N, C-alpha and C positions, 0 to 999 in steps of 0.2 A: 504494500502500500503505501510505502514511502514513494515511490518513482510515480504515483498517480498527483502524490501530491503539488511532486514537484512539475508536472504539467499543468496542473489546475495552476500554479505560481504561477507560471510564465501566462497562462492563459489571461487570468486576472492584471495582470502588469500590462499587458497589450492590450485590452479593453482599459482600462486607465490611463493609457497614455500614447494609443496608436488608432482610437476611429478614429477622428477627426481627417489622419493623413490617407485611410483608407481611398476615400475619393480619387487621391493623389494617382494611385494603383491603377484604380477601374479606367478613371481618361490614357491612361501609359496604356493599357491591356486594348481598349479601344480604338488608338492610333497604331499600336502594330498590328491589328486585325486589317486594319485599312489597307496598311501597306503590304500585307499578306494578299490581298485581294487581286492586285494586281500583279503578281507573280507569275510565271507561267506554268509554274508545276505545281500550281496549288489549285487544285481541283473545289475543294469547299471550304469556307472558315465560317464558323457555327457563331450564333447570337452571341453576341461579350456581354455580358452582366454584370461582369465581377472584375476579377484581377487574374482570371484564368482565358486562355484564349486556347483554343482545338480549333484543329485543321487537318484538311484529307489531301493525301499528294496524289497527283492526277497519275492511273495509271502508264506503265510506261517509262515512268521518271523513275528519280530514285527513292531508295526506299527509306522508310522511318529509321531504320537503323545505320544508313548512310548517311544523311542528313545528320543527323545526330555527332556520326562522329567526325565529320565534315567542319560543323559549328565549334564542334570540342575542339579541335585544330588550331580554331582561329579564338581561343578562348571565352567562347560563348558555350552556355549550357543550356540545353531545352530538352524537352523528354520525347519518347516515342511506346505509344500504345502497343500499335498492331505496325506490319509493314508499310500503312498507309496513312495511320492517325498519329499524329504529333502534336506536340502540349508545350505551352508557353506559357510562364507564369511570371506578373510582376509582384515585388514584395517589399519589405522596406528598405533594402540594400539596394535596389535599381532605378538609377537618378532617369532623368531625361537622355543626358548622356550615352549613359547604357543603353537607353532605347533606341538613340538614333544609332549605335555602331551594330546594336544588333542587326539592324535594317539594311545596314552596309554589309554587314558581313553574309547576307542572306540573300540578296538580292544576286549576286554572281551565283552561287549555289542553287536556287531557284529561278533565274532568270528572270 
């Protein structure tokens, strides 16, 4: 139970100190989604309501794991659920400069 108390303390701290700035994460996520829509190898971008962007890669393009590896090589971390479905998450440690860098890294990879 000690571990659950630690997790609860972290959640309480976040609620007391960071709720107002969540709106920034949501704006950044929508901005990233807008950029992804214009990339040739992106087939679909799910509607963005929070700080999570979920998108699908086009058939015949690179796979999710290949995208993750390419982005990681450039120092950008994203996630892949399947060979086609990927995820990007904005959070407290992601600022506007990081978002611009992400887009600049993804443009040549995703067309």
